[in-house]
N, C-alpha and C positions, 0 to 999 in steps of 0.2 A: 389688867388692865381693861380698858373701856372698850375694847375692840373685844372682849373675851365675852365680855359681860355684854353686847350688843347679840353676838350671837348663841349665847344664851336665849337671850328675850327671846329673839325671834325663832328659836325651835323649837318655844313654847305659844308658842302665837297661835289665836285659835278665831274662832265667830266675833266674842266678847271684844276680844281685843281692835281687831278689826270698825266694832260699832264706836266701840272709843274716840279712835282716831278721827272719824268721821267726823263726831261730835266736837270734838276741841278744833279741828280742820274750820268747820259753820262758823265754830263762835268767834276763833283766831280774823277766817274771812268778813265777818260781815262787821267785826271791829275797826279791819284797817276800810273798807269802803263806809265807816263810819266819818274817819278821818281823814279820808282821802280829800284834800283843795281844805281843811280847818287849818288853825296855829297849831293844832297838837301833832300834822304827820309827821315834826322834821323830831318832834319826840319822840315818835312810835317809832321813827326809824331810828332813833338812836339806842334803844333799845331793844331792837332788832340783832343792829351790831353788837349788845352786848350778849346777847344768846349766841349769837353765830362765833364769837368770841371765846365764849364758856365753854360751848362744844368746841373747840379746835384745841383749846388748852386741855381737857380733856382725852384728848383723840391723840395727841402729843406726848401725853402724861408727863406735863410741866405744871411738877407738884407745888412747889410757892405761889406762881401766880394764880393756879388753880385754885389752892386754897384761900388764898383773898377773893378771887371772885365770887367764890360760890359761896362766900360767907354774906357777902355784898348782894346774891342775888336772895337771898332769905327773906331781906324784904322789900322784894322787888315787887310782891302783890300789890303792899300799903302804898309804892309808887305810884304802881297804874288807879288804884281807887283816888291816889290826890289829883293826880296829874288827868286824867280822863274820867270825872267826873260827870262832866255835861255831856259825853260822849254816852258813857253807861248810861245818861238816865234817858237821854233822847234813845240807847235801844232798848229798853225796855220798856219805853213808852212807845216804839214801835213795835213791838212785841205782843204789850198787850190790845194796841189795836188790832189785829190783825186777829189774833185771838175772839178778837168780839165781835169780828164782822168786817174783813177789809173794806174801805169805802161805803158802809153800809148806808142806807139812807133812811132818809127823815120825814118826819110830815108832815113839812112844811106848803102847800102846793094851792094852799090858796093866795100866798102871799110873791109864790112866784111873779106873778104879769107885775106888781106893785114894785118888786126889787126890779126886775129888766125894767120900766118903764123909768124909775128914779136912772137907775145907771146910764142909759142912753141918754136922757137930760143931762146929767153931768158929763158924761162925754160932748155931746153936740155942745156945751157951754166952756169945756175946757175946766173944770172944777174937778179939784184933786179929792178922790174918795177911797176907803178901803172899808169895806163890810165884809166884817166876818159870820157863815152862815153855822149854827154850832149843829153839831149830830150828835154822836155818845158821849162823846169829852165834854165839859165844863169848860166853855172857853175865861170865863171869869176869871176862873183860879189861877189861870197863868197873864194876865193884866196887869199894869201898874195906872195909876189914878183914876179908875173908869168912875163916871160920874151915872147914878140910877135913873133910866129912863122908865122902863117898866110901861110898853102904850102899843096899840095895834100897830102891826107893820103899813105906814100908809107914805105913797108919794112925796107928798107935800111938805110933811113933818122931815120926810128924810132930806129933802130939798135944802128946807130951814135949817137943820143943823150942819150942813156941808156948806151954805153958801159963806162964801169969804167974809169974815169981822165977824161970825157969830161965834160965842163964847164956846160952842162947842164942835166951830167945825175942826178943828185940829187933834186927829189921833183916828182911830175908827170905829164901826159902830160895831155891838156885837147882836146878831137875829136870833133869836130863842124861838124855835116852834114859831108861831105867828104872832111873837112880841120886839120890838126893840127895846131889850134887854138891859144892853148900858151904852155910852156913847162916850168921849173924848178917851180911847183906851190906846196904852202904848205899846205894842208886842215886843221882845227882846228879837234882836236882829238875828239872824243866824253867822255864828263863828267861820266867815270865811273870809278869802285870803286874799279875793276878788271882789271888789264890790259896782265892778263895771255892768253888772247884768239889767239894771235899774236904779232906779229912785229909791229913796227911803222906805216911801209907800211898798213895794215889791218885796224887797228884802225882807220888810216887817210880815207881809204875806205870807212868803216861803216861809222865815219863824215859827209863826206860829200853826200853820202847817206840818212844821216835823213835829213840834211840840203836842200836836191835837189832831183831832180827824176832822176838823170843820173844813168849809168851802172861805174862801176870800176873795171877793169880786176888788179888782185896783182900778181905779181910773186915773192915766196921767193927766198932772195938771202942764206939763211940757204939749204935752201934742194930743190929749183926749181920745189916747187908746184904751182899750178893754183888755183886763188880761184876768185869769183866774187862777189861784193855786190851789193846789190839792196834794196830801203825800207829800209836799216839800219841793213839788215840781210846779214851775211856773207856765201858762199857756197863754202866748201873746196873739193882740190882732183879732178881738174876737168883734163881732159885730153883732146885730138881735138873733138873728136867727142860731150865730153861733152859741151864744150865751145860754141863748132860752135851750139848745140842746144838752148845752153841759149840766145844765141845773136838772133840766127832765132827767137824766142819767143817773147825776149823783143825788137829788131827793124825789119824794112821790108828792 
């Protein structure tokens, strides 16, 4: 019976088993954090419920039901890979990013003033914009329909790009080191249930900073307010000094 099996297993319990359980707990806990508030949350609850039912059927010695359920659980790993492929990809990206140095800095110190002056000017004019500042991970690999620019970061050029009516004003600009690499980029939105946290630009900034280690500066077209996203979190209501402080914290 299952009870006898559990008793025998605990009788041979040692430090290696404890470490094994700890790492399994970390994996499941991290997966639950990833699917929280996403479209996959209800699927995760359903799979967890199936696991609980499987444990109870074994505990109650329901032979027929347990036999069917155990054969179904054989394919559970494949179901997890298919259903949670986006979450698994995000988890591996975050792990790799942290191993390379969480919130590592990048050397674009000469462009900070140009970026800050541009963002403040856009804010005052209430012109919507999103500027992604690349660090370790190549942001261009995560975008759709980019237009190649390859120009030195310059306030006038950035303002021209984001001017309403400009062919490039819709979408984001990616800055790599001291150069405007591409413009008119479109980022994948995060798989959130609630979209009330902001407009499309804010969601796009959150999405790209979940996938990469970049910083994403957002100017709201409706209010002119400045926000910055990093690590999938959005910091709102920044002024010139607040933006400068954040940039100096994350980049050299």
